[in-house]
ZAZA-420138 format. One record per residue (C-alpha): residue number from 1; residue in one letter; chain; x, y, z. Coordinates in pm, 1 decimal. Layout:
ZAZA-420138
<node seq="NUM" type="A" mol="A" x="X" y="Y" z="Z"/>
...
end
This chain:
ZAZA-420138
<node seq="1" type="D" mol="A" x="-7085.8" y="1053.6" z="8269.3"/>
<node seq="2" type="A" mol="A" x="-6897.4" y="1294.7" z="8046.6"/>
<node seq="3" type="V" mol="A" x="-6724.3" y="1571.6" z="8239.0"/>
<node seq="4" type="D" mol="A" x="-6711.2" y="1913.6" z="8077.7"/>
<node seq="5" type="P" mol="A" x="-6336.9" y="1993.1" z="8062.5"/>
<node seq="6" type="S" mol="A" x="-6392.5" y="2367.6" z="8026.2"/>
<node seq="7" type="P" mol="A" x="-6281.9" y="2588.8" z="8312.3"/>
<node seq="8" type="Q" mol="A" x="-6582.1" y="2754.8" z="8467.9"/>
<node seq="9" type="S" mol="A" x="-6685.8" y="2933.4" z="8783.9"/>
<node seq="10" type="I" mol="A" x="-7011.0" y="2993.1" z="8964.6"/>
<node seq="11" type="I" mol="A" x="-7103.6" y="3349.1" z="9058.8"/>
<node seq="12" type="G" mol="A" x="-7439.5" y="3435.6" z="9210.9"/>
<node seq="13" type="G" mol="A" x="-7564.4" y="3087.4" z="9129.5"/>
<node seq="14" type="K" mol="A" x="-7481.3" y="3124.5" z="8759.0"/>
<node seq="15" type="V" mol="A" x="-7223.2" y="2905.4" z="8586.5"/>
<node seq="16" type="I" mol="A" x="-6984.6" y="3130.0" z="8393.3"/>
<node seq="17" type="F" mol="A" x="-6741.6" y="2979.9" z="8140.5"/>
<node seq="18" type="S" mol="A" x="-6395.1" y="3120.4" z="8073.7"/>
<node seq="19" type="K" mol="A" x="-6301.5" y="2886.0" z="7784.6"/>
<node seq="20" type="L" mol="A" x="-6554.0" y="2838.6" z="7506.0"/>
<node seq="21" type="E" mol="A" x="-6596.7" y="2661.3" z="7175.5"/>
<node seq="22" type="Q" mol="A" x="-6747.9" y="2984.0" z="7039.8"/>
<node seq="23" type="K" mol="A" x="-6662.8" y="3309.4" z="7220.1"/>
<node seq="24" type="A" mol="A" x="-6908.4" y="3590.9" z="7280.3"/>
<node seq="25" type="T" mol="A" x="-6885.7" y="3851.0" z="7004.9"/>
<node seq="26" type="F" mol="A" x="-6985.9" y="4209.8" z="6945.4"/>
<node seq="27" type="P" mol="A" x="-7290.6" y="4242.6" z="6718.0"/>
<node seq="28" type="G" mol="A" x="-7166.7" y="4312.3" z="6366.2"/>
<node seq="29" type="G" mol="A" x="-6830.3" y="4146.1" z="6431.5"/>
<node seq="30" type="T" mol="A" x="-6502.1" y="4331.2" z="6390.8"/>
<node seq="31" type="S" mol="A" x="-6645.4" y="4599.7" z="6162.2"/>
<node seq="32" type="G" mol="A" x="-6936.2" y="4660.7" z="6402.9"/>
<node seq="33" type="W" mol="A" x="-6689.3" y="4691.9" z="6692.5"/>
<node seq="34" type="S" mol="A" x="-6469.3" y="4937.6" z="6497.3"/>
<node seq="35" type="K" mol="A" x="-6770.0" y="5151.4" z="6406.0"/>
<node seq="36" type="Y" mol="A" x="-6893.8" y="5151.1" z="6767.7"/>
<node seq="37" type="L" mol="A" x="-6545.0" y="5250.7" z="6889.1"/>
<node seq="38" type="M" mol="A" x="-6519.3" y="5541.3" z="6645.1"/>
<node seq="39" type="Q" mol="A" x="-6865.7" y="5672.2" z="6729.2"/>
<node seq="40" type="N" mol="A" x="-6855.8" y="5637.0" z="7108.0"/>
<node seq="41" type="L" mol="A" x="-6502.4" y="5644.5" z="7249.0"/>
<node seq="42" type="N" mol="A" x="-6288.7" y="5953.9" z="7307.8"/>
<node seq="43" type="P" mol="A" x="-5948.6" y="5857.9" z="7161.5"/>
<node seq="44" type="N" mol="A" x="-5789.4" y="6164.5" z="7323.2"/>
<node seq="45" type="M" mol="A" x="-5867.5" y="6066.6" z="7683.7"/>
<node seq="46" type="P" mol="A" x="-5513.5" y="5933.6" z="7751.2"/>
<node seq="47" type="V" mol="A" x="-5368.6" y="6259.1" z="7610.9"/>
<node seq="48" type="D" mol="A" x="-5610.7" y="6466.8" z="7821.1"/>
<node seq="49" type="E" mol="A" x="-5503.6" y="6258.8" z="8122.4"/>
<node seq="50" type="G" mol="A" x="-5135.1" y="6332.3" z="8053.6"/>
<node seq="51" type="W" mol="A" x="-5017.9" y="5988.7" z="7935.7"/>
<node seq="52" type="S" mol="A" x="-4678.7" y="5990.1" z="7758.7"/>
<node seq="53" type="A" mol="A" x="-4631.4" y="5891.4" z="7396.6"/>
<node seq="54" type="G" mol="A" x="-4676.0" y="5521.4" z="7329.3"/>
<node seq="55" type="T" mol="A" x="-4926.8" y="5243.8" z="7268.0"/>
<node seq="56" type="F" mol="A" x="-5151.3" y="5143.6" z="7557.9"/>
<node seq="57" type="K" mol="A" x="-5390.5" y="4849.7" z="7568.7"/>
<node seq="58" type="V" mol="A" x="-5665.0" y="4875.1" z="7832.1"/>
<node seq="59" type="V" mol="A" x="-5813.3" y="4529.6" z="7894.8"/>
<node seq="60" type="V" mol="A" x="-6176.3" y="4525.1" z="8008.2"/>
<node seq="61" type="R" mol="A" x="-6316.0" y="4201.0" z="8154.9"/>
<node seq="62" type="F" mol="A" x="-6689.3" y="4137.7" z="8183.1"/>
<node seq="63" type="V" mol="A" x="-6956.4" y="3869.7" z="8180.3"/>
<node seq="64" type="V" mol="A" x="-7177.3" y="3817.8" z="7875.3"/>
<node seq="65" type="S" mol="A" x="-7498.3" y="3652.1" z="7994.6"/>
<node seq="66" type="K" mol="A" x="-7703.7" y="3405.4" z="7792.3"/>
<node seq="67" type="D" mol="A" x="-7930.3" y="3691.6" z="7683.2"/>
<node seq="68" type="G" mol="A" x="-7629.7" y="3900.4" z="7568.7"/>
<node seq="69" type="S" mol="A" x="-7647.9" y="4147.1" z="7857.3"/>
<node seq="70" type="I" mol="A" x="-7323.7" y="4269.8" z="8014.6"/>
<node seq="71" type="S" mol="A" x="-7231.9" y="4265.4" z="8385.0"/>
<node seq="72" type="D" mol="A" x="-6933.9" y="4263.9" z="8623.3"/>
<node seq="73" type="V" mol="A" x="-6737.2" y="4506.4" z="8403.9"/>
<node seq="74" type="V" mol="A" x="-6385.9" y="4586.4" z="8531.5"/>
<node seq="75" type="A" mol="A" x="-6060.8" y="4717.8" z="8388.1"/>
<node seq="76" type="E" mol="A" x="-5779.5" y="4468.9" z="8444.1"/>
<node seq="77" type="N" mol="A" x="-5508.0" y="4731.1" z="8406.8"/>
<node seq="78" type="Y" mol="A" x="-5461.6" y="5108.9" z="8436.4"/>
<node seq="79" type="K" mol="A" x="-5708.9" y="5091.5" z="8728.0"/>
<node seq="80" type="G" mol="A" x="-5802.4" y="5427.6" z="8874.0"/>
<node seq="81" type="S" mol="A" x="-5730.4" y="5614.5" z="8549.8"/>
<node seq="82" type="K" mol="A" x="-5996.0" y="5815.1" z="8371.6"/>
<node seq="83" type="T" mol="A" x="-5907.3" y="5627.2" z="8052.6"/>
<node seq="84" type="A" mol="A" x="-5976.6" y="5286.7" z="8210.1"/>
<node seq="85" type="Q" mol="A" x="-6302.7" y="5414.1" z="8361.3"/>
<node seq="86" type="M" mol="A" x="-6408.8" y="5548.2" z="8021.3"/>
<node seq="87" type="C" mol="A" x="-6346.1" y="5200.2" z="7872.5"/>
<node seq="88" type="V" mol="A" x="-6551.9" y="5034.3" z="8149.3"/>
<node seq="89" type="D" mol="A" x="-6839.3" y="5278.8" z="8091.5"/>
<node seq="90" type="F" mol="A" x="-6806.8" y="5227.9" z="7715.5"/>
<node seq="91" type="I" mol="A" x="-6865.7" y="4851.8" z="7756.8"/>
<node seq="92" type="K" mol="A" x="-7138.4" y="4893.0" z="8024.6"/>
<node seq="93" type="N" mol="A" x="-7337.9" y="5138.2" z="7814.5"/>
<node seq="94" type="G" mol="A" x="-7300.0" y="4951.3" z="7485.9"/>
<node seq="95" type="P" mol="A" x="-7534.6" y="4712.8" z="7310.6"/>
<node seq="96" type="K" mol="A" x="-7592.3" y="4352.6" z="7408.5"/>
<node seq="97" type="W" mol="A" x="-7330.8" y="4108.8" z="7279.5"/>
<node seq="98" type="L" mol="A" x="-7391.4" y="3778.9" z="7101.1"/>
<node seq="99" type="P" mol="A" x="-7344.6" y="3518.6" z="7377.0"/>
<node seq="100" type="G" mol="A" x="-7086.9" y="3242.0" z="7367.7"/>
<node seq="101" type="R" mol="A" x="-7156.8" y="2873.3" z="7311.8"/>
<node seq="102" type="Q" mol="A" x="-7029.4" y="2559.5" z="7479.4"/>
<node seq="103" type="N" mol="A" x="-7139.2" y="2207.4" z="7383.8"/>
<node seq="104" type="N" mol="A" x="-7372.3" y="2374.5" z="7130.9"/>
<node seq="105" type="R" mol="A" x="-7558.5" y="2555.6" z="7411.8"/>
<node seq="106" type="I" mol="A" x="-7574.4" y="2929.5" z="7475.4"/>
<node seq="107" type="V" mol="A" x="-7390.0" y="2997.8" z="7803.2"/>
<node seq="108" type="N" mol="A" x="-7281.5" y="3278.2" z="8034.7"/>
<node seq="109" type="S" mol="A" x="-6915.8" y="3358.5" z="7971.6"/>
<node seq="110" type="Y" mol="A" x="-6627.3" y="3586.5" z="8060.9"/>
<node seq="111" type="K" mol="A" x="-6496.7" y="3814.0" z="7788.8"/>
<node seq="112" type="K" mol="A" x="-6172.9" y="4011.8" z="7785.6"/>
<node seq="113" type="Q" mol="A" x="-6181.8" y="4299.3" z="7541.0"/>
<node seq="114" type="P" mol="A" x="-5864.5" y="4499.5" z="7475.6"/>
<node seq="115" type="I" mol="A" x="-5902.9" y="4864.5" z="7376.3"/>
<node seq="116" type="T" mol="A" x="-5583.1" y="5012.5" z="7230.0"/>
<node seq="117" type="F" mol="A" x="-5484.9" y="5379.1" z="7242.5"/>
<node seq="118" type="V" mol="A" x="-5191.3" y="5530.4" z="7054.7"/>
<node seq="119" type="V" mol="A" x="-5054.2" y="5853.1" z="7201.0"/>
<node seq="120" type="Q" mol="A" x="-4837.0" y="6051.2" z="6957.0"/>
<node seq="121" type="E" mol="A" x="-4540.1" y="6268.0" z="7054.7"/>
<node seq="122" type="Q" mol="A" x="-4657.6" y="6625.6" z="7099.0"/>
end
């Protein structure tokens, strides 16, 4: 019997992979993601929230199901900030993703998506 060496967990009876041969991706790839960001995310939220000048990377973790739907969306850092909550809502309310693959099968998987904000000196 071959044992799948990939780390995985079981949540709600579903096997969810954290290491994949082919990761889940946003529809349209990098250019689709950039376009979605520009059209749907408020880049000034950290400024409105009073963040100092600098570069900030909010990391959002979520599950991409076999059908591409998104669940269990959480910010891994900057928790409790309006900026992190905006990023969580941005992922939750977005389109379905293209699911990941393991052993040439479509699987449920974890995805970590960084969203970077640059705050300029005022």
